[in-house]
Every structure is written in structure tokens, then in C-alpha cells.
N, C-alpha and C positions, 0 to 999 in steps of 0.2 A: 619226407616232413612230417610232423606233427600239426596240427592246426592250432591255430591260439585261441585260447576263450576268448571271447569278447564280453567286456564287462557292460554291462548298461550304466548308466547315469546314476540310479540310487544306489544298484553295489556299489559302486563307487564312493558314490557320497558316506555312505554306513560304514566303508570301510575308514576312511577318512575320519567321519565319526568315532569308531571305534581307537583309530593311533591318539586323536587328540586324546579321548579318554584315559590311555594307557599313559600317555606324555605326563598327563595334569599328577594323577595316582605317584607317579614315578618322584614328581616334582614333588607334592607332599612328603611321600618317605624320605626324600631330598634332605627336602626343609627342617623337617623332624630329628632329621638325623646331626643336622647339625646344629639344630637350636640344643636336642642333648650333650653333642660337644661341646659346645662352648658353655654349656653351664657347668660343665664338668670341670673343665679347663679355669672358669669363674672359681670354683668352689677350691681348687686348687692352690689357684693365686691368692684367693682369700687368706687360706691357714699357712701360707707360705708367708704372708704379710702381713698375719696373727703373728705369728714365730718372731719374725722378723724385730717388731713392736717390741715384743716382752724382750728380746735381748739388748734393745737401745736402751727400753727401762730399768735392767739388770746394769748395764754397764754405764748408767748415769750416777745410778745409787751408788757403784763401788767406786766410782771415780770421788762424787762429794766427800763418802768416807775417807779415801786417801786422802781428798786436800785438808779435814778436817783434823787428822792423825798428823801433817806434817807440820801445820798452824801449831796441833799441841806441842808439838815435839821443840819446835822452834821457840814458842814461847817459853817450853822449859828450860830451854838453852839460854834465853834473854836474862830469866828469873836466876840460874845459878850465874852465869859474868857479873850479873850486878849484884847479886849478893859478895862474891869476890873478891868486887871492888871494895867494899864497903866494909868487909872483914879487913884487908889489906891498908 
């Protein structure tokens, strides 16, 4: 049988202290990594939102142009019809 080494209170406290310190360091590293990931994701999402905004502005402009063209064609058609009525 092997003898188990008996630990003094001071040794036990010192080991607990080192374990707590190591745990704090791991928490800080983990927190830092999480912060980096959140920042990276936020930047990526901002780029996506900006691209989508740009697309929305572009589509709104295209819709506005289509409406103008449609109105112009309608007015031209109405003018031709009115002119034809006067000629007859």
C-alpha cells in the first residue's frame, strides 16, 4: 500500500488560490474571445444591413422611374385619343 501525503492547510489554501487564479484567467480569456466574436458578427451584420439598405434605395428609385414612365405613356395615349376625337 502507498501512503497518501497529508496536505497542510497552507498547501491546501495555496492550491485553492492557484486554481481560483487560473479560473479567473480562463474567464477573462473566454470573455475576450466572446467579445471578439460579437464584434465580428456585429460588423458583418452591419455590412449586410448596409447592402440591403442600398438595394432598397435602388429598388425604390427604379419603381419611381417605372411609375413616371407609366404616367407619361398614359398621358401620351390620352392626348392622342383627345386629338383623334377633335379630328373626327
